[in-house]
C-alpha positions as CSV (number, residue, x, y, z in Angstrom):
1,X,-0.3,0.0,0.2
2,X,0.6,4.0,-0.9
3,X,0.8,6.5,2.3
4,X,-1.0,9.4,0.8
5,X,1.0,13.1,0.8
6,X,-1.2,16.1,0.3
7,X,0.2,19.2,-1.3
8,X,-1.1,21.2,1.8
9,X,-3.1,23.9,-0.8
10,X,-6.4,22.9,1.1
11,X,-8.4,21.5,-1.7
12,X,-7.6,17.6,-1.4
13,X,-10.9,16.7,-0.8
14,X,-14.2,17.8,-1.6
15,X,-17.6,18.6,1.1
16,X,-21.2,17.9,-0.1
17,X,-23.9,19.2,2.2
18,X,-28.0,19.3,1.9
19,X,-29.7,21.1,-1.1
20,X,-31.3,23.1,1.1
21,X,-28.7,24.7,2.8
22,X,-28.9,28.0,2.0
23,X,-32.1,27.3,3.6
24,X,-31.4,26.2,6.6
25,X,-28.2,28.7,7.3
26,X,-29.1,31.9,5.9
27,X,-26.5,33.7,8.0
28,X,-23.2,33.5,8.7
29,X,-24.1,33.2,12.0
30,X,-26.5,30.4,11.8
31,X,-23.5,28.3,9.7
32,X,-21.5,28.9,12.5
33,X,-23.8,28.0,15.1
34,X,-24.6,24.7,13.6
35,X,-20.6,23.7,12.7
36,X,-20.0,24.6,16.3
37,X,-22.8,22.2,17.4
38,X,-21.7,19.0,15.2
39,X,-24.7,19.3,13.0
40,X,-23.3,20.9,10.2
41,X,-24.8,18.5,7.6
42,X,-21.1,17.8,5.6
43,X,-20.1,14.6,3.5
44,X,-16.7,14.2,1.9
45,X,-17.3,14.0,-1.3
46,X,-14.4,12.1,-2.7
47,X,-10.8,13.1,-3.3
48,X,-9.5,16.0,-5.4
49,X,-6.4,14.4,-7.3
50,X,-5.1,17.9,-7.7
51,X,-5.1,18.4,-4.0
52,X,-2.3,15.2,-3.8
53,X,1.2,15.3,-4.2
54,X,1.3,10.8,-3.7
55,X,-2.6,9.7,-3.7
56,X,-2.3,7.0,-1.3
57,X,-3.9,3.8,-1.7
58,X,-7.8,3.4,-0.3
59,X,-8.8,1.9,2.9
60,X,-11.5,0.0,2.2
61,X,-13.1,-3.8,2.7
62,X,-11.9,-4.7,-0.3
63,X,-7.9,-3.7,0.4
64,X,-8.3,-4.9,4.1
65,X,-10.0,-7.9,3.7
66,X,-11.9,-9.5,0.9
67,X,-14.9,-11.8,1.3
68,X,-12.2,-14.5,-0.4
69,X,-9.6,-14.5,1.5
70,X,-11.9,-14.5,4.3
71,X,-14.0,-17.4,3.5
72,X,-10.4,-19.3,3.6
73,X,-10.8,-19.6,7.1
74,X,-14.1,-20.0,7.3
75,X,-15.2,-16.7,8.0
76,X,-18.1,-14.7,6.1
77,X,-18.8,-11.6,4.7
78,X,-19.0,-9.6,7.8
79,X,-15.5,-10.7,9.3
80,X,-12.9,-8.3,10.4
81,X,-9.0,-8.2,10.1
82,X,-9.0,-8.7,13.6
83,X,-11.4,-12.2,13.0
84,X,-8.8,-13.4,11.2
85,X,-6.1,-12.8,13.0
86,X,-8.0,-14.7,16.2
87,X,-7.9,-17.3,13.3
88,X,-4.5,-17.9,12.4
89,X,-3.1,-18.5,16.0
90,X,-5.2,-21.9,16.0
91,X,-4.1,-23.1,13.0
92,X,-0.6,-22.2,13.3
93,X,-0.1,-24.0,17.1
94,X,-2.1,-26.9,15.1
95,X,0.6,-26.9,12.4
96,X,3.6,-26.8,15.3
97,X,1.9,-30.1,17.0
98,X,2.1,-32.1,14.2
99,X,5.3,-31.0,13.2
100,X,6.7,-31.5,17.0
101,X,4.9,-34.9,16.8
102,X,7.1,-36.2,13.7
103,X,10.9,-37.4,13.4
104,X,12.9,-34.6,11.7
105,X,15.7,-36.7,9.7
106,X,18.9,-35.0,8.4
107,X,21.8,-36.6,6.6
108,X,25.4,-36.0,6.1
109,X,28.8,-37.4,5.2
110,X,32.8,-37.9,5.9
111,X,35.9,-39.4,4.6
112,X,38.4,-41.1,7.5
113,X,41.4,-40.6,7.7
114,X,43.3,-43.7,9.0
115,X,45.1,-42.3,12.0
116,X,44.5,-41.9,15.6
117,X,43.1,-38.5,17.1
118,X,39.8,-37.0,16.5
119,X,36.7,-36.0,14.5
120,X,34.1,-33.8,14.8
121,X,30.9,-33.9,13.5
122,X,28.2,-30.5,13.2
123,X,24.6,-30.9,13.0
124,X,21.9,-28.7,11.9
125,X,20.2,-29.2,15.1
126,X,20.6,-31.3,18.5
127,X,20.2,-34.7,17.2
128,X,19.1,-37.4,19.3
129,X,20.1,-40.6,17.7
130,X,23.0,-40.6,14.9
131,X,23.2,-43.5,12.7
132,X,26.4,-44.3,10.5
133,X,26.6,-46.9,7.6
134,X,29.5,-48.2,5.7
135,X,31.8,-51.5,6.3
136,X,34.9,-50.4,7.5
137,X,36.8,-53.8,5.7
138,X,39.4,-53.3,8.1
139,X,41.9,-55.9,7.3
140,X,42.5,-58.9,10.0
141,X,40.0,-57.1,12.7
142,X,39.2,-59.9,15.3
143,X,35.5,-60.2,14.6
144,X,33.7,-62.2,12.7
145,X,32.4,-59.4,10.8
146,X,33.8,-55.9,10.1
147,X,31.1,-53.2,11.3
148,X,28.2,-52.2,9.0
149,X,26.4,-49.7,11.0
150,X,27.4,-47.4,14.5
151,X,25.1,-45.9,16.6
152,X,25.6,-42.9,18.6
153,X,22.9,-41.4,21.2
154,X,22.9,-37.8,22.4
155,X,24.8,-37.2,25.8
156,X,26.0,-41.3,25.7
157,X,29.8,-41.2,25.7
158,X,30.4,-44.6,23.8
159,X,29.1,-45.7,20.1
160,X,27.5,-49.1,19.7
161,X,28.5,-50.8,16.4
162,X,27.0,-53.7,14.7
163,X,28.9,-56.8,13.7
164,X,27.6,-60.1,12.4
165,X,27.4,-62.1,16.0
166,X,26.0,-58.4,17.8
167,X,26.4,-54.8,19.1
168,X,28.8,-54.2,20.7
169,X,30.7,-50.9,22.3
170,X,33.2,-49.4,20.3
171,X,36.4,-50.1,22.8
172,X,38.6,-47.2,23.8
173,X,36.6,-45.0,21.4
174,X,35.5,-41.8,23.4
175,X,32.1,-39.8,22.1
176,X,31.2,-35.9,23.6
177,X,28.6,-34.2,22.7
178,X,27.6,-30.8,22.5
179,X,24.6,-29.2,21.7
180,X,24.8,-29.1,17.9
181,X,28.0,-31.7,17.7
182,X,29.7,-34.9,18.1
183,X,33.5,-35.4,18.6
184,X,34.7,-38.7,18.1
185,X,38.2,-39.4,19.5
186,X,40.2,-42.4,18.0
187,X,42.9,-43.5,20.3
188,X,46.4,-44.4,18.3
189,X,47.1,-47.5,20.5
190,X,43.7,-49.3,20.4
191,X,43.8,-53.4,19.9
192,X,42.8,-54.3,16.7
193,X,42.7,-51.1,14.4
194,X,40.0,-50.6,16.6
195,X,40.5,-46.8,15.9
196,X,40.0,-46.7,12.2
197,X,36.2,-47.9,12.5
198,X,34.0,-44.7,10.9
199,X,37.3,-44.0,10.2
200,X,39.4,-46.3,7.4
201,X,41.4,-44.2,5.3
202,X,40.1,-42.7,2.6
203,X,36.1,-44.3,3.3
204,X,33.3,-42.3,3.2
205,X,30.8,-42.6,5.9
206,X,26.7,-41.6,5.3
207,X,24.9,-40.8,8.8
208,X,21.6,-40.0,9.2
209,X,20.1,-38.3,12.1
210,X,17.1,-37.6,13.8
């Protein structure tokens, strides 16, 4: 919408009164008395474009709240803007409740370095559970099968890794959480190449978190 700017020349609008105005107020005194009493019959009779520097947008029902818009919220032709604002709040609340009840899933990936030390993974929000996928293919690993996926739970200092024979904690590996990140420590002296889990050289790991 556009704000109106009048020129200040005293002619931005027209006035219109009754047809027998002169008979009702034949003298200036009668005119002034009616004006003072608030009984002078006058209508605003439109806008004089010549009295405006910038013609503002008209404020009316169509510009504030169309009937078609009101019907979107189950309201009729007499609805006000305030009625619509009041109707929007429950819709937002219901939508937020629905969104909160759904699991939000995000994904990412990283590449292993194959050395001891640590790896930090940043998330777009605080995760509850992080699932890591990928077969590490660690030659000479003592288990029956190399790990195929791992699970990290927010706040837990250990990571669970799957093997063909079951689930095991990652020995010697420490998980440190902050609000939106996970730091995994890989000691260089852990037996059986444990430090290569989730960190095999050149291997791309994918993860998803909820």
